[in-house]
C-alpha angles and dihedrals in degrees: 000000000000105000147352119225137189107209123191127185109203145172112232112157094177097053097083091058090057096055112116093199136053112289112271137180091239136023127188116213114201123179136137094257104048133349128197147137130260120205125192110228102182101007092243119056113341121087140173117218122198114197113191116213119225126235094252094053108100101211144333093279091057091071120071103233096203093049091048093050093049092047093050092047094042095231134133134237091274093064111105127214137154124225111229096180140335138203137184114210146169125234109219140172108229128165126177115240090231137010097208140047112178108297093353122092131180130203140164119020092352088063103037141008129187141155107306100247121158095334095295091145092054092043093050092045091053090047089051091052093046091050094046092041098062092042091053090045090054090055095044092048090051102239097094116081119221090262092065089077090061087073094070099071093031090057106032103038095064092045095051089046088055095046091049089056092046089054093044093049090048091050091051091049093051091046090053089050092052090051092051100052105140116249091231095052092115098041116120091226138104089261090050092051090050092048092051093047093048095046091046092054092046092048092050093048091051099044101038086070089056097052100030095046102154092150094052093047101039109014101066119107138192105245104177108031121149091217100051123088104220127199131203097272115102122233117261117255119242140183131219090270106029139048139159117227112245140175094212102136111269093032124111111273103257113247123230140173109239127223093263091056096254127125119258088225092056089056096052116102126243091255129031117333124201107211107208121196095180116053091196092067111103109225097167094114091059091047090050094048090049092048092051090054094040091239108154110241132170126185117220120191115207135171115251090229090058097056099035135191102345090067100076095157130059094235129045122176111210122197127223089262092052098253122129113256098178141345139189147141091252136012118277117258091246105046090168091062090052092051090047090052097049092046094052098254096138 
């Protein structure tokens, strides 16, 4: 268990007129008495208030909900609001031991739960379904061997474990920040101004990672998949906020805008796509091996100047889910073995 939260969905038409800043989807309220978050639901009068319990508070009933709401909002007893619904809940980090049992697979909330920050649970659930979807399609369509389904748990379990720890660590960091709000944060003094400025900067630095999480969404890679042909180059590190596009096998196929203004992704086929940066390279043997095994393969010719630095090899094989399955400057000597690998025949 990571946190306990009192959540209240309320109708408060007058609140938006009291805001001292530009209207925003979310506002963090930090003060020594009670800290919480306020989310705008309709941008006019409906709001969701999260009140985070402290470690020394025995249970949900030990905290006066009305007092907490008013303290978080910074309003007095004369402010009127109407509770639409309320819920007390626990934030936990839970991860299933396995994502598959025979013909049964789980994904989304049935496979992992963590503190609901920035839609990570929804994002991971969609990524699970996308990953499992194309693997199942390969089996149903007949070109994927039984072993292709082994990739689902091998790929997604480590990633969701990682995301769950990102979310847990962020929850712990925000809890520590709430506990450390300076006592003079509301003083109309030079010290108070300095405390507000410092806390504001620290709060921004902590939370911008949560909401602008490019690394978490795009930087992750599949490191131990049975259907990816790895090379000797290590995967690039990334943080929650930052990542560097890479074609190291297992990484997300780097996106690019092509010379005709179209998206690289929109030009990739529904199956595997061999991205070729040198039109003089003969890739017919790979196309033939794929055709014999009924593995869907398209060849996409692009200009090196269009795709840029991440594309350090002349050939990059992109999977249906836009992750790199293989790369090289020339085809391997045994193209049949490569096709067998990427179709789960191992």
